[in-house]
N, C-alpha and C positions, 0 to 999 in steps of 0.2 A: 243511414248505410250500415252501421254495427250491425242495427237489429234486424236489417234485410241479411247480412251474412251469416247471422245467427240461424235464423229461419230458415235459410237454402241449406247451412250445414245439418240441421235437424232433420229436414226432409231427405236429406241425401243419407244418413245416418241410418233412419228407420226404413229406407229402401233397401238399403245394403243388409241390415237387419233380418228383415221379413225374407229376401232372397237366400240369405245364408242357412234360415230354420227351412225354408221350403227344399232346398238342396239336401239338408243333412236329413230332413225326413224323409225325401225320396230314398237315400242312401240306407237309411235303417230299415225301410219298409222292403227294399228289394234284398237287403241283407238277410231277413229275416224269412222272406218268400223262397230263398235259393236254400238258405240251411234248413227249412223245414222239408220242402220238396226232397232236397237230396238225402235227408233222414229216411223218408217215406221210401223214395228208391232203393237206397240200400237193404231195409227190410224187405222189400217186395219188388225185385226187380222187374217183374213182368207188369203189364197194364193194370192201372189202379181204375177205380170207380169213375171218376173223373175223366182220364183218359178214354173209357167206354162210353160216356155220355158224349164227348166231345166227337169222338167218331160217328155216333148215332146223329148227331146233329149234322155233322158235314155230308152223311149219306142222304140225308133229306134234301139238301139243296144240290145235289149231285147231277149235273145235265153234260151234255158235251159242249156247249156254247159256254157256260161256266166254267169247265175244266179249262178250256182255252185261255181264258181271262186270267184264272189262277195260274197258269204256267206263265201266261207273261208276267205276272206280278212277281212270282219267285224267281223271275230270272234277275230283278233289280237287286238281291242279296248274292247273286252266282258269283264264283271266282273270276269270271272274265270281266263282268261287269265291275264289281269292287275294284278290281285292279285299275281298269283305264278309269273311272271315276276317281280313285286316290290320285293316280297319277296328274291328273287333270287339274283337281283341287290343290295338289301341290305346286304345280306349274303356275296356277293363278297367283299364288301367295309368295312367290318366288320371282315372276318377271312382271306382274300386273300391280297387285297391292304391295309387293317388297317387304313383305312381314314374315321374319325368318322364323320365328317361333310358331306363328301359326301352319308354317308350312312343316315343322315337325311334329304339332300336334296329329296331322293325319297319320303318317306312318306308324306313330306310336300307339295311337287308338288301334289303327288296322291290325297292324303286324302284332301287337300287344295280345288283341282280342283273338286273333288266329291261334296264338301260341297259348294262350290260356285255354281254349277250347278245347285244344288237342291234348293237353295236361288233364284237362277235366273228364274228356271222355274215357281216357284209359283209367284214370281213378275209378270212377263209376261202372265203366265195363258194362254197359247196359245194351242188348240187342235190340235193333229196329223193329218195329211193327211187322206182323205178316201181311201178305196181301198188297204190296205197295202199288199205288197207279202208274209210278214212272220208277226208272232204276234208280237205287241209291246204295252207296257202300260205307263201311266204316260204321262205327259205334253210334248209339242215338242219344245218349244224354250228355251233356244240353244240346240242343239245337244250334249246329254251327251258324245256320242261315239267320236264324233267329238273332243268336247273340251278335253275329257279325253286323245285322242290320239295324240293333239296337244300338250298338256303341258308333257305328259311323254317321247313322241319321239323327242320333243325338247329339253328336258333335256339329251336324248341319243346323239342330236346333238351336245350339249354344252361340253357334256365329252369328245366326239369323237374330236371336235375342239381342245379341250385342251390337249388331252393325246395321239393323233395320230399322230406320227412324220413325217412319210411319207408323204408330199403334195399332190400325187396325188391320193393315197389310201383315205385322208382323205377328199379331194372334192368329190370323188366317192361316199363315205359312206354318207357324207352329203347330196347330190343329192338324192340319193336313198332313204333316210329317208323323205325328203321332197315328195318325189312323193308317199311314201307310206302313209304318212298323208292325202293328196289329195285324192288317192284312197279309203281309209277309209271312209273319207268325201262323195265323191261321192257314195259309196255303201249304205250309207244313203238315198240318195236321189234315187237311182235305186229300191231299196226294198222299197220305198214309205211310210217310216216311218219318214220321216224328209223331210220339203220343203228345198229347197236350202239355203233360207235365215237363216234358222236355223243352217244349217252345216257353212257357212260362217262366221255366229257369233260365232258359238261355237270354230271354227279355232281361229279366232281373241282373244275370251275370253282366251283359252288356252294358247295363246304364250303371251298375257297380264300376264296372272298369272306366268307361268314359268320364266319370267324376272324380276317379282316383287319378286318371291320367292326366286331366287338366289340372287336377289340384297341384299333382308333382311338377309338372312341368311349369306353373305359373312359380312356385316356391324356387325352383332351379335359375327360372329367367330374373326373378328378383335376384337371387345370388348372386349371379355373374354380372349383372349391372353393377352390384356394389364394390365387385372385385374389378371389374374393367374402371369403374371413375370413383375411387376411394375418396372419401371425405377427408382433406389435408386441414390439420387444425394448424392456425398459424400462433407462433410464441408470442 
């Protein structure tokens, strides 16, 4: 029985170590990507070679039917949809699952992502591309749709990974959500409302924010639990 306990403990510790290393690796990659692109944008605020190549690729697949599909996809990172989806997710964790800390993660991730995006836009002050296919206002870098989609749907990935017990279903949902994030990012390039560098930086910043937000809330959750139920030492 003791041997079984140690074996189970070792397996759990190994899994925790792998997950921690994986999350840290993603965090560092996103940090490097964002800082590199940010430095390139500061040096040359206009389109870069990568941006021109991405626009050329988008133009090759352009068609009326595909444009409608892209407009449908980009809607899922719009202000109206994200507001409704966020409120529904909060209501689910308040009234159905009754998990107050998960209900806090949603507004922290969503509102924090929007606020951080606005700060970054004004800091980099990059104009949008010429000749957009749809109306768009505001500054360009980083892409708000891409950043908010990356943070919100990465939160869904986190919740899926933690609570979907079936491994095949869990992996399928995670892959589909990742593809969905990338499609939303591509939609902004296709519609010429953002440069490709805006999109890549937005996705990187969104992932950075959701990792930081979840980490910070977990620390606060552990701290408040200790404060609410302190250990009382007997004399």
